[in-house]
C-alpha positions in Angstrom: 6.4 -16.6 18.7 7.3 -13.3 20.1 4.7 -10.6 20.8 6.2 -8.3 18.3 6.2 -10.9 15.5 2.7 -12.1 16.3 1.5 -8.2 16.1 3.2 -7.9 12.8 1.4 -11.0 11.4 -1.8 -9.8 12.4 -1.0 -6.4 10.9 0.2 -8.1 7.6 -3.0 -10.2 7.4 -5.0 -7.0 7.8 -3.4 -5.1 4.9 -2.5 -8.0 2.5 -5.5 -7.5 0.4 -4.9 -4.0 -0.4 -4.0 -3.7 -4.1 -0.9 -1.2 -4.9 -0.8 -0.1 -8.5 1.3 2.4 -10.5 -0.6 5.6 -9.6 -0.5 8.6 -7.1 -1.2 7.8 -3.4 -1.4 10.2 -0.5 -0.1 9.4 3.0 -3.0 8.4 5.3 -1.6 10.3 8.3 -1.1 13.6 6.2 -3.1 13.8 3.1 -1.1 16.7 1.8 1.8 14.3 1.1 1.4 12.7 -2.2 3.6 9.7 -3.5 3.8 8.1 -6.8 4.5 4.4 -7.3 7.3 4.1 -9.8 8.0 0.2 -9.7 6.5 -2.6 -7.8 8.5 -5.8 -7.4 6.0 -8.5 -6.1 8.9 -11.2 -5.7 11.0 -8.8 -3.4 7.8 -7.4 -1.7 9.2 -3.9 -2.4 8.0 -0.6 -4.2 10.0 2.4 -5.3 7.9 5.5 -4.4 8.6 9.1 -5.6 7.6 12.3 -3.5 5.7 14.5 -5.9 6.8 17.5 -3.9 10.4 16.9 -3.6 11.0 14.3 -6.5 12.9 12.2 -3.9 12.5 8.4 -4.6 12.8 5.7 -1.9 12.2 2.0 -1.6 9.3 1.0 0.8 8.0 -2.6 1.4 4.6 -3.5 -0.1 3.4 -3.9 3.5 4.3 -0.1 4.3 2.6 1.0 1.1 -0.6 -1.0 1.9 -0.6 0.1 5.4 0.3 3.9 5.0 -1.0 4.9 1.4 -4.3 5.5 0.0 -5.3 6.4 -3.6 -5.5 10.1 -4.4 -9.1 11.1 -4.7 -10.5 8.6 -2.2 -12.8 9.8 0.5 -11.9 7.8 3.8 -14.0 10.0 6.1 -16.8 10.7 3.8 -19.3 11.0 6.9 -17.2 14.1 8.2 -18.1 15.8 4.8 -21.8 15.3 5.1 -23.6 18.1 7.1 -25.3 17.1 10.2 -29.1 17.5 9.9 -30.9 18.4 13.1 -34.7 16.9 13.1 
């Protein structure tokens, strides 16, 4: 097996448990970009997403969605919001 395929399979296993639903998500790398999941096709392993800002629709793999999107309202770096207390 090639190194790239092995890396992809490891990454796929890492994110395969993430549930994608019909709702709004933000891009993990840029939280100001919001997408809405319009359609999910489990048998084709694809999703139709729409940019909330531009209204542009595109097709993405479910793996891409699982890896790059997180639900709007979730706090991923909650510890950065907690003020540091010096003792």
